[in-house]
N, C-alpha and C positions, 0 to 999 in steps of 0.2 A: 487295634488291629489283630485280626485272628481270633477274635472273641467268638465262640460257638453257640448255636442255637439249635435246638431239636428239630425246628420247622421254620419255613419262610414266614408263616403266620406269627410265630412267637418272636421272630426278629422284627417284623414290621410293628407290631404291638409294643415292643421295647423302644423302638425308634420314635413312635408317636409319643409315648409317655415322655421321652426325653424332650421332644419337640415342646409338649406342653408346658413342661417345667421351664424351659428355655424362653418361650414366648413366640413361637413360629408355627406355621401350618405345614402339613406334609401332603405330597401327592405322589403317585407311582409315576416313574419314567421309563426309560429304556429297558429292554429285556434282551437276553441272547439265549439261543437254543443250540443244541448239539444233538448229533445222532448217537443214540445209544442202543445198539443191537436193533437196528432199523426203526427205532421209535424216537419221535421228537421229545427231547427233554430240556426243561428250562433249567439253565445252570447259573444265570447271572441276572440279578434284579437290582435296579438302581430306585432309590426313594430319594426325592429332592425336595428343597424347600418351595413352597408354593409360589414364591416369587422368582423362581428359576426362569431364564429365558426372556424374551421380549415379546410383548403382544404385536400381532401383525397390524400394519396401518389399516385404518378404516374410515370411511367417510361419515359413519354414523358418529354423533356426538356422544363421548363417554360420560356418563352421569356419575360413576363412581370413581374413587381413587385409583392410581396405577396399580394394577393387580401384578404384572410382571416387571421386575427391576434388574434382571440379570444376576441374580443372586446364586452364587457358586455352591452353597452349602448342600451337602448330599452324603449318603451312605451307599455304597455298593456292596452287596452280598453275594457271595459265591458259593454253589454247592460243592462239598468236599465229602464224597461217599453218601452217606444218609443225612448228613448234618449240613447246615449252613454256617458260613463264616464271614466275618467283616473283611472285605477284600481291600477297600479304601474308604477313607472318611475325611470331609471337608467340613470343618466346623464354623469358619468365619462366614458373616452375612454382609450383605452390602446395603442394608436397610436398618432401620430402627426396630427392635425387637417389641413385641407386645407386652403390656403391662400385666400382671396376674388377674387384675379385675376385669380384663377384656379377653383373656385367653379362651374362655368358654365359648366365645363367638366365633372363632376360627373353624373353618369348615372340618378339618380332619379330628377335631375334638368334640364334635357334635354328633350325638347319636340317641335316637328314640330307642329305649330299652324295652325289652319284651314286658315288663311290669308296666311300663308308662302306656305301652300299645294297648294292654288290657284295660287300663283305666280310661284311656281316651276312647275306646269302643263302648265302654259302659256309659260313659258321659255322652256320647252321641245318641245312645238309645234312650237317654233321658232329656234330649234336646238342649243340653248344655252347650254353650257357643264356644268356639275356639279360643276366644280371648279370655273367657272364664275359666276354661280348662287350663290355660297357661298361668292363670292366676292362682288356681287351686295347687298345681304343680309346684309353683314357686313357693307358696306357703308351707307346703309339706316337706319341700327340701331344705328350707332355711334360707331362700333367696333366690332370685332368677339365675345367678351365676352358678348355683349348685344344681340346676335342673339337668344340664347336660345337652339340652337341644333349645332351639328357639321357637317361637311361634310359627314361623314359616315352615320348619321341620315338621311341625305337627300338621299343618295344612297339607304339606307334601304328602305325609303318610295318609292323611284322609283321602286325598284325591287318588293316590295309588290304590287304595282300597277300592274305591268307586270304579276305577278302570278294570280292576280284577273281576268285580262282580257284574259288570255291565252285560256280559254275554249269557248269563243265568240268573239274573236277579228275579225275573218273572217266576222261574221254577221255585226258587226259594220262597217266593212270595206265596205262592200257591201252597207249597208243602207246609208252610207255616199255619195257614188257616185249616189244612187237612188234620194236623195235629191238635189244633184248638178244638175242632168239632169232635175229634176221637175222644177227647178228654170230657168233654161237654155237649151232651146230645142236643141241648137247646140252642147251641151256636150254630147258626146258619150262614152259608156263603155259597155263592155261584159266580161262575166267571164264563167268558167266552173268548174265543181265539179266531183269528182270520184264517184265510186259505193258507197263509205261510205258517201256521201255528204260533202266531204271536199275540200275546195277551192284549185284548182291546177293552173289554169291560169287566168289572168285579164289583160284587156287592156282598157285604156282610153285616150281620147284626147279632150282638151277643144276647144271652138270655134275659138279662135285665132290661135292655131295649125292646126285646119282643114282648115282654110282660107289660111294660108300659105302654106299648102300642095297642095291647088288648084293651087297657082302661081309657087311654087317651088317642083314640084313632083318628081324631079329626086334626091332629098336628103331626107332621113328619119332618125331622130335621136331618139333614145330610151334612156330615162333617167330612170335608175332602182334604184335611190337612194331609 
């Protein structure tokens, strides 16, 4: 009680690490705000066990185990000046805690790091599958439990990237070929857009392909991968 932290982020990280050692997952809960010279200021934040509360009744058949079990474990943090302090703490859980071998599967302890994101992007460029990427990360980390994320997290990261690129992927596509042709004059590409300026057709051929066509013009192969 009263333990101080320089920031709310530092306090959250501390409690998440505590939860990982203990064997449970954490999620954010209630918040309280106050008026500070006319500005809305957050002054109270609760972090609870992921099994806090109860799931609302549903007609849909539940395929997984019970997610909410009414667990009361939580920590309340209150802002005191420029720092945050532990306002209240409940340690007891109403469920069995996770074993160390499975703690890495809990949601609050999973994260795709920046280094892993860089590797995933590189592997995607080389057409390495998500399952193979997970195997490589597992071998590099010394086991799947040391990776820090699951295959689903990797798929979610890839999907998020696709959604972020979907509005300007054609522009990146064309710019890529412009750069290739600037570096190599024998590289050729052409494209067409419709009345809404959306990409409809594209053709390209590198110097090697064009030279081969000069010798073997009776055969044309289109790779649409």
